[in-house]
C-alpha positions, -999 to 999 in steps of 0.1 A, spaced: -400 -613 -351 -407 -577 -356 -444 -583 -341 -429 -596 -312 -404 -564 -307 -434 -543 -313 -453 -560 -290 -427 -561 -262 -417 -520 -268 -455 -512 -264 -457 -529 -233 -428 -515 -216 -442 -484 -227 -474 -487 -209 -455 -505 -182 -441 -475 -179 -468 -450 -178 -486 -470 -155 -459 -474 -132 -454 -434 -132 -490 -431 -128 -489 -454 -95 -461 -427 -85 -481 -396 -83 -488 -399 -44 -455 -408 -34 -443 -376 -57 -474 -354 -42 -462 -365 -2 -424 -357 -10 -433 -324 -24 -456 -313 6 -424 -325 29 -401 -308 8 -426 -276 11 -430 -280 48 -391 -273 49 -389 -237 34 -386 -205 49 -410 -178 38 -401 -143 38 -426 -123 61 -442 -92 43 -417 -65 49 -394 -89 37 -413 -93 9 -424 -56 1 -384 -46 3 -370 -71 -20 -401 -62 -47 -387 -24 -41 -354 -33 -49 -362 -55 -79 -387 -28 -96 -356 -3 -89 -330 -27 -102 -353 -31 -134 -355 8 -137 -320 15 -135 -311 -13 -159 -337 -2 -187 -325 32 -181 -286 20 -192 -299 -2 -216 -314 34 -230 -284 49 -227 -265 27 -247 -290 26 -277 -288 60 -275 -257 59 -282 -253 33 -307 -279 50 -326 -259 82 -327 -227 66 -339 -241 40 -359 -274 62 -377 -254 97 -379 -217 90 -373 -209 63 -397 -228 78 -429 -211 107 -422 -176 95 -428 -184 82 -460 -210 108 -472 -176 123 -494 -188 161 -481 
């Protein structure tokens, strides 16, 4: 009984794999059709968006740096001075 179950599972696996391979051309044609529907940005939009993104990343890095500096001052220098007993 086990041998029959294993063989049917193997046939199922290979059958699904073969069906997946046969569907590759259909998948490719659908991808090409969807990519034709995409509205691509022109060069000016791409440049503007890239500059805005770079500015945003630099700003976010500066904010994180300030938060890190404040947390370092509080945790490394502030808290130990509370427990120094001086």
